[in-house]
Each structure stands twice: as structure tokens, then as C-alpha cells.
N, C-alpha and C positions, 0 to 999 in steps of 0.2 A: 505494500499499499504505499504510495506517494502522497505525502501530506501537502496541501496548499499552501503557499508562502502566507497567507493570513493565518493559518494555524499553527505553523513551524516557525515561532519565534524563540530562538534559543534562550534570550533573556527572561522568558517565562516559563519554558519548559524545565531548565536546568538552573540550580542555583548559582548565583555569580559570587558567593563566598567560597571561593575555590577551598581555601584553607579548613572549610569545616568537613569535607570529606573524610579526612584522617579521624576525626572525632566520631566517625561511625565505623569506618573499615577497621581501625585499630582494635577496638574491643572485639568485633565480630571476627576478625582472623585470630586474635588471641584465644577467644573462647573455643573456635573451631578446633584450634591445634590444640589446646590445652586437653580436650576432652579425648584426643587421640582416635576419634572414630567418626567418620562421613556416614550419615543416614540419608534417606530420602527427605525426612522432617528438615534436615540442614538446609536443603535446597529452598524448601518453602519458606524457612526462616529468613534467607537472603532476600527472596522475592518480597515478602510482607515488611521486613525492615527497609529495604531501598524505596519501596512504594511510600511507606511513611515518611521518610528523609526527603524524598523528591516532592511530596504533595505542599510542603511549606511554601515553596516558592510561587506556585500559581496561587495559592490563598493568599500570600502576601500581596502580590498584584492586585488581587481583588479588593483588598482593603484599601490599597493605594487609590484605585480608581474611585471607590466609595468616598474616601476622604480627599478627593479632589487632586491628588498627586499625579494621577495618570488619566489619559483620556480614554472614552468609552470605546475606543478600536481595540483596547487590550481585553475587554470582557470575553469576547468569543475563544479567543486562545487559551484564556485563562481556566475559562469553564471547561473547554476541553481537555485541557491537562489534569485538571482536578477529577475529571470523569475518567482519564484513562489510569491515574494512579490510584484512583479510588478502587477501579476494576481490579487492578493489580494486587492491591492490598487485600481485596476480598478473597482472590484466588489464593493468594499465600495463607491467608488465615484458614480457607477450605482446607489447603494442603496439610496444615498442621493439625487440625481437626481429624482428617482422614487418618493420621498417623497418630492419633493419640496424643497430640501435644497442645490441644484447644487450650489447656489452662495457663500456658505462657502468654496469652493475650492480654492477661491481667497487667504484664510488665510494662505495657502501653500505655496504662491509665495515667500514671505520674506525668506523661508528656502533655496530656489534655491542658491541664491548667497553665502549664510553663508555656505551651504553644499561645494559648489564650492572653498570657501576659505579653507575649512578644507582638501579638496582633493591636493589642491596645497600644502598646508603643508606636507600632508603625502607624497607628491612625492619628497618634499625637506628635508625629514627626520627631519621635526620641529614641528612634531604636539603634542609633548608632553609639558605639563605645560604653555598650552597657555591660561590663564585665561580670556583673554579678548575675544577670541574665544567662549570659553564654557559659558561665561555669554551672549553673544549675540545669541549662540544656544538656551540658556534656554529661551531667551525671545521668540524665534521661537515655542518651545514646549509648552509654557505658552498660546499660542493662542488656544490651546485645552480648556480651561477653557471658554472664551467667544462662542467658537463655540457649547460645550455642553450646557451652558447657554441658548443661543438663540434657539437651538432647543427645548429645554424643553419648554421655554417661548412662543415658536410660532412666535416670533417678536425679532427684533433686539435692545432689550433694551439697553440703553447706560451703564447699570449697568455692563454689559458684559465687558467693557473696564476698569472698575474698579477691576473686577477679574484678568483681564490679567495682569494689572500693579502691583497688589498685590501677585499673584503668581510669577511673573518674578522677582521683587524685594527680594522675600523670596529665591527663587532659586539663584539669584546673590550672596546674603548673605551667602547662604549655601556653594558656589562653593568657595568664598574668605576665610571662615573659614575651608575649608578642606584643603586648600592651606597651611594655618596656621599650622594646625595640623600635616601636613606632614612637613613642614619646621621645626618644633619643634623635630621630632623624631631623627635626629642626634645628639643631645644635649648630651654632655658627664656630664657636670656639670649644674646645673641651675643658671640662671643668676638672678640679683636682681629684685624685684617686678617691679620697674620702668623700667627695660629694657625689662621685659616680656610684660608690657603694650604697650611699644613704638612698639615692634615687630609685637603685634596684633591690632595696631591704625587701620587698614585698615579694619579689620574685625569687630572692635569693631564699627567703623564709620558706615559701611553697616547696622548691626543689630538694633543699636539704633537709626539712622536715620528712619529706617523701623517703628520702635514702636513709634518714636515721631510723625511721620506723621500720623500713623493709629489713635493715640490718639487724635489726632486735629480733624482729619475727624469724627471719632466716637462722639466727643463732639459736633459737628456741624450738627450731624444728616445726614451725608452724607452716613456714613457706619455703621452697626449694632453696639450697645452700647458695646456689649461683644467682638467684634472681637480683641480688644488688646491683649487678652489673649495668643493667639498662638505666637503673636510676641514677649510677655513677655518670654515665654519659649525659644524662640531663642536668644535673648537678654541675657538672664540669662545662657544659655549654653555657649556662646561666652566669657562671663565674666569668667565661670568655665574654658574653655578652656585657655584664657590667663594666668590665674593665676596657672592652674595645668596642665603643658604642658606635651604634647604626647612623652616626650622624652624616647625613647627605646622601645616604643609600636610597634606592629606589624601593617602593614597597614591594615590587615582584621579587627583587634579590632577597630582601627580608624574608618574604613567604617562602621562596625556595629552598632557603637555608632551613626554616623551619620544617618544611616537608621532608628533607633528608635527615634531619634528625628524628623526627618521629617515625620516620620508616626504619631507621636504624635501631631506634627503641622497640619497636614492634618485633623486628627479627631477634633482636637480643633476648628480649622476654620469652619469645617461643623458644629459642633454643636452651636458655637457661631453665625452663620449666620442662622442657622434654630430656634434659640432662640428669633430671632428678629420678632415680628408680623407685622411689618410694611414693611418688604421686602419679596421677592417671596420664 
């Protein structure tokens, strides 16, 4: 099927926040890999999760039309893509139900008030640089990790909640760090090292808290012994970003580096988890 140009509007069909993809795929891939087993329900989970993630963009466009931020010409393509993603989501949920995993739909419920919060901000033209909303939303997306893990395990092992917390905390730290890098971009002159560290205090606190917590949990045998490695990477990157500001860098360059670090984090996490013989 070839879509007419009036319906195929990339900025309506696909989210323009390119960095947000990693907040879905990183937890999803970690959960799938940690479970150690692929099932038919895993495929349906990916379909449902992807549809839920993608429907956000056309719904946001509809709210922008309603609030006079976009013209009426965007209504038809936005409604079309809402229908497409709604259908895909329904198919994904049907597949999960067909394979006895319908209860996982409960994990989507926390996303409803968070998404409503986002739409209210969009209607008020206040959605940009809302770090708090982004952190909470990343926690909702991180629920893909336990969902994928439980499907592969065939049972709701409590370890799934650890995967959720770990992937959420990593995403939160990444969001705060990205905000730091964007804050550094307009700097014309470099401040002193102590001032750079003060500006980066929140980002450093997030990443180094995560690292310290994972080290303690790994030492106590709650988590795999090698799991601190990906968190070392993120903590070290934050120190680098604090000392080497992104002054004058283009947002695309900052985003690419963030994507590379997040990808490496995901790969290291999976490798560290699979290296433990005592875990799934």
C-alpha cells in the first residue's frame, strides 16, 4: 500500500525526539536478553510497546491543532496514524492474550496519567525542558524490561523489578546529563573547574548514586557481579562531560554521543548479566 502524500507526514507519523527511542529499546532489549528465552509472546510485546510509543506523536499533533499551534491540515494524517498505531497496539495486546500474557497490559496503566500530563503541557505550550516529566515517562518506558523478562521466564520473577529500577535509574541519569550538556552549549568562556562541577552536581549525583548502589547490591549477591561495569561507563562519561563542557557544540553532536554511550551501556549490561551463571 502506497500512502498519499497528505497522509504520510513524517513529523506526524514518527516522533521527532530522536533520543527518546533509546528509552524504549534499551529496557526492552535488556529484558529480552536477561530472560534468556524468546517466545512468540515476546514478538507481540514488541508490537504493543512500539505502537504505544509511536502513538504519542500523532496524539500530540492533535492537541497542538486543538490549541491552535498547528493548522487543520494536520488533523487527517494525525487521525490516520492514531488509528494505525491503535490497531497495531490492539493486535499486540491480542497476541499477548492469545499466549497467556494479557496481565502484562496492567504495566501500561501508569503511562496514561503521565501521557495526559504531557498533553496538558503541550496544550499550554510548556512541554519543553520538562525534566521531571521526562524522568517519570522514562520510568514508564522502563516497564518494558520486566515485561520482556517475565515473558521469557514464564513467571513474574521478582528480579524483573530490579531490571525495571536499574533501567529507569539509568534513563533518569541520562536525561539529567543530556540537560547538562545542553545547558553548557551557550557558554562563551569556560568557567573554573569548581564551577563546572557545581553546574554538573545533579548529573554527577545521579550517575554516581547509581554506580554506588549497584556496587553494593552486586557485592551482596543481589545483582550480577559484573553489573557495575555499564554504570562505571555512565559515571565516567558524566565526569568527562562535567570537565569538558559541550560549549559551542551542535545539538546533533551531543545527541550522537549520548546515543553511543546509551548503546554501549545496553550492550555492557546484557553482557554483564549473561556472564553470571547464577541468574537467568
